[in-house]
C-alpha positions in Angstrom: -298.8 62.7 75.0 -300.8 62.9 71.8 -303.9 61.7 73.7 -303.5 64.4 76.4 -303.1 67.4 74.1 -306.7 67.3 72.7 -308.0 67.2 76.3 -305.9 70.1 77.4 -306.9 72.1 74.3 -310.6 71.9 75.4 -309.8 73.4 78.8 -311.2 76.9 79.4 -311.5 79.1 82.5 -314.8 77.4 83.5 -313.3 74.0 83.3 -310.4 75.0 85.4 -312.6 76.5 88.1 -314.7 73.3 88.0 -311.7 71.1 88.6 -310.4 73.3 91.4 -313.8 73.3 93.2 -313.9 69.5 93.1 -310.3 69.3 94.3 -311.1 71.8 97.1 -314.1 69.7 98.3 -312.0 66.5 98.4 -309.2 68.4 100.2 -311.7 69.8 102.8 -313.1 66.3 103.4 -309.6 64.8 104.0 -308.6 67.7 106.4 -311.9 67.2 108.2 -311.3 63.5 108.9 -307.6 63.9 109.6 -306.6 62.2 112.9 -309.9 60.4 113.3 -311.0 56.8 112.9 -312.7 57.9 109.6 -309.3 57.8 107.9 -309.1 54.0 108.3 -312.7 53.5 107.4 -312.4 55.6 104.2 -309.2 53.7 103.3 -311.1 50.4 103.7 -314.0 51.6 101.6 -311.7 52.7 98.8 -309.7 49.5 98.8 -312.9 47.4 98.6 -314.3 49.6 95.9 -311.2 49.4 93.8 -310.9 45.6 94.2 -314.5 45.1 93.4 -314.2 47.2 90.2 -311.1 45.3 89.1 -312.6 41.9 89.7 -315.9 42.9 88.0 -313.9 44.0 85.0 -311.6 41.0 84.9 -314.4 38.5 85.4 -317.1 40.2 83.4 -318.3 36.8 82.0 -319.2 35.8 85.6 -322.8 36.9 85.5 -323.7 36.2 89.2 -320.5 37.9 90.5 -321.0 40.9 88.3 -324.6 41.2 89.5 -323.5 41.0 93.2 -320.9 43.8 92.6 -323.4 45.9 90.8 -325.8 45.7 93.8 -323.1 46.2 96.5 -321.5 49.4 95.1 -324.7 51.4 95.2 -325.3 50.2 98.7 -322.0 51.8 99.7 -323.5 55.2 98.8 -326.0 54.7 101.5 -323.6 53.2 104.0 -320.9 55.9 103.7 -323.1 58.7 105.3 -324.1 56.3 108.1 -320.5 55.3 108.7 -319.2 58.9 108.7 -322.2 60.4 110.5 -320.1 61.9 113.4 -317.7 63.6 110.9 -320.5 64.9 108.8 -322.3 66.2 111.8 -319.2 68.1 112.9 -318.7 69.4 109.4 -322.2 70.8 109.3 -321.9 72.2 112.8 -318.7 74.1 111.8 -320.3 75.4 108.6 -323.1 76.7 110.8 -320.6 78.4 113.1 -319.0 80.4 110.3 -318.9 84.1 111.0 -318.8 85.8 107.7 -318.6 89.3 109.1 -316.7 88.5 112.3 -315.1 91.4 114.0 -311.3 91.0 114.4 -311.1 93.2 117.4 -310.4 91.9 120.9 -313.2 90.7 123.1 -312.7 92.3 126.5 -315.2 90.0 128.2 -313.4 86.9 127.0 -310.1 88.4 128.0 -311.4 89.1 131.5 -312.7 85.5 131.8 -309.4 84.0 130.6 -307.5 86.1 133.1 -309.8 85.2 136.0 -309.6 81.4 135.2 -305.8 81.6 134.7 -305.4 83.3 138.1 -307.8 80.9 139.9 -306.3 77.6 138.7 -302.9 78.4 140.2 -303.9 78.2 143.9 -306.2 75.3 143.0 -303.2 73.5 141.5 -301.0 74.2 144.5 -303.7 72.9 146.9 -304.6 70.0 144.6 -308.2 71.1 144.5 -309.9 69.6 141.5 -311.8 71.8 139.1 -313.4 71.8 135.6 -314.2 75.1 133.8 -315.7 75.2 130.3 -315.7 78.2 128.0 -318.8 78.3 125.8 -318.1 79.5 122.3 -320.3 79.4 119.2 -321.9 76.1 120.0 -324.6 76.6 122.6 -324.3 74.5 125.8 -327.8 75.2 127.1 -328.7 71.5 127.2 -325.8 70.9 129.6 -326.4 74.0 131.6 -329.9 72.7 132.5 -328.2 69.8 134.4 -326.5 72.2 136.8 -327.3 75.2 139.0 -327.7 78.5 137.3 -325.7 81.4 138.7 -325.3 84.2 136.1 -322.6 85.7 138.2 -319.8 88.0 137.1 -316.6 85.9 136.9 -313.8 86.5 139.3 -310.9 84.3 140.7 -312.4 84.3 144.2 -315.8 83.1 142.9 -314.2 80.2 141.1 -312.1 79.3 144.2 -315.2 79.4 146.3 -317.2 77.2 143.9 -314.5 74.5 143.8 -313.9 74.4 147.6 -314.6 70.7 148.5 -316.9 71.6 151.3 -319.3 73.7 149.2 -322.4 72.2 147.5 -321.4 73.5 144.0 -317.9 72.0 143.8 -318.9 68.7 142.2 -319.2 69.0 138.4 -318.3 71.6 135.8 -318.6 75.4 135.7 -319.7 76.9 132.4 -318.6 80.4 131.4 -320.3 82.5 128.8 -318.4 85.8 128.0 -317.5 87.2 131.4 -320.1 85.4 133.5 -320.3 82.1 135.3 -323.6 80.8 133.8 -323.9 77.6 135.9 -322.1 75.2 138.2 -322.3 71.5 139.1 -323.0 70.8 135.3 -322.9 67.2 134.1 -320.9 66.7 130.9 -320.7 63.9 128.4 -317.7 61.6 129.0 -315.3 59.9 126.8 -314.9 56.3 128.0 -311.5 55.5 129.5 -311.2 52.3 127.5 -311.2 54.5 124.3 -308.4 56.8 125.4 -305.5 55.6 123.3 -302.3 56.3 125.2 -304.1 58.3 127.9 -304.9 55.6 130.5 -305.5 56.7 134.1 -307.3 59.9 133.4 -310.0 60.8 135.9 -313.6 61.7 135.3 -312.9 65.4 134.9 -310.4 64.9 132.1 -312.7 62.5 130.3 -315.6 65.0 130.7 -313.4 67.8 129.4 -312.4 65.8 126.3 -316.0 64.7 125.8 -317.5 68.2 125.7 -314.6 69.5 123.5 -315.1 66.6 121.1 -318.9 67.2 120.8 -318.7 71.0 120.7 -316.3 73.8 120.0 -316.0 74.5 123.8 -312.6 74.8 125.5 -312.3 73.1 128.9 -309.7 73.8 131.6 -309.1 71.0 134.1 -307.2 70.9 137.4 -306.3 67.4 138.6 -307.2 66.6 142.2 -304.5 64.0 142.4 -301.5 65.7 140.9 -302.6 69.4 140.6 -301.7 69.3 136.9 -303.4 72.0 134.8 -304.7 70.8 131.4 -306.8 72.2 128.5 -309.1 70.1 126.3 -309.8 71.4 122.8 -311.3 69.6 119.8 -311.1 66.3 121.6 -307.4 66.7 122.4 -305.8 67.1 125.9 -302.9 69.4 126.5 -301.3 68.8 129.9 -298.7 70.3 132.2 -299.5 74.0 131.8 -298.6 77.0 134.0 -300.4 80.3 134.3 -298.6 82.0 131.4 -298.9 79.1 129.0 -302.5 78.5 129.9 -303.4 82.2 129.3 -301.5 82.2 126.0 -303.1 79.0 124.8 -306.7 80.1 125.6 -306.1 83.5 123.9 -304.6 81.7 120.9 -307.6 79.3 120.6 -310.0 82.3 120.6 -308.0 84.1 118.0 -308.1 81.1 115.6 -311.9 81.3 116.0 -312.0 84.5 114.1 -311.6 84.8 110.3 -311.2 81.5 108.5 -313.7 78.8 109.3 -312.1 76.1 111.5 -311.8 72.7 110.0 -310.3 70.7 112.8 -307.1 70.5 114.8 -304.9 70.0 111.7 -301.8 72.1 111.0 -303.1 75.2 112.9 -303.3 73.4 116.2 -299.9 71.7 115.9 -298.2 74.9 114.8 -299.8 76.7 117.8 -298.4 74.0 120.2 -295.0 74.3 118.7 -295.1 78.1 119.0 -296.0 77.8 122.7 -293.5 75.0 123.4 -296.2 72.5 124.5 -296.4 68.8 124.3 -298.1 67.1 121.3 -301.8 66.5 122.0 -303.4 63.1 122.3 -304.9 61.6 119.1 -308.5 62.2 118.3 -310.8 59.7 120.0 -314.2 58.3 119.5 -317.1 59.8 121.2 -319.0 58.2 124.0 -321.9 59.5 126.1 -321.7 58.2 129.6 -322.6 60.0 132.8 -320.7 59.7 136.1 -320.0 61.6 139.2 -316.6 63.0 139.9 
């Protein structure tokens, strides 16, 4: 205790702010990688670093071993950004999406699009007519839009039902919505490989494409299964299944509301609290990214 008191006596307001900022950065990093494979990688790096430091201190007389440890530890500083590249990219992407002066008011265009999609997927589900609708948010999807057919049409339930009619040329692929317009159809999306879906075996191409685009961007994807007619939503690499019209509409509106105000940092507690409030099943775990292309 006598050793701690002199340290505490030197603390001032600047020192406290300094400590809090460092703690906040570490907390933000931990929240960012929560539920991803980076947690296991970070744990492994920390264990190896601690063991190396202990062994280097205990066997300081071993010159060759100490030299090896001294060379390996600096190399980890280069390896860590490479290992955590996907998480770092997502972090920078989210920082760039921050809206400092975002308006808290409702977006009538988005509300209209959500209502149209919620109304269209019900008959699609009843007829077991497969469909994939992607809501573009802050991250631009222009690179994916270029793979499809541009429409720039005002959204409506009838338009979506027509597009996803199996006999029409535009039914194969995804529809991308920007505000209250259908920007493009037959869009090809990046897929998450089925072998990487932990506990989600048997998902079709549409579901893997929905999870893939939601993992790489902040887009929200609505999927209707062609086999079972099940309605699902993919958000932040997670898949929420077994929705009806009311819950789908509530979920989409809730996701757009969480986009306002505080900068999103991942699924975390906000997403789980949202699911509990809506009475929905727990989403799948975060999954690695894979870029493969396939027809539905």
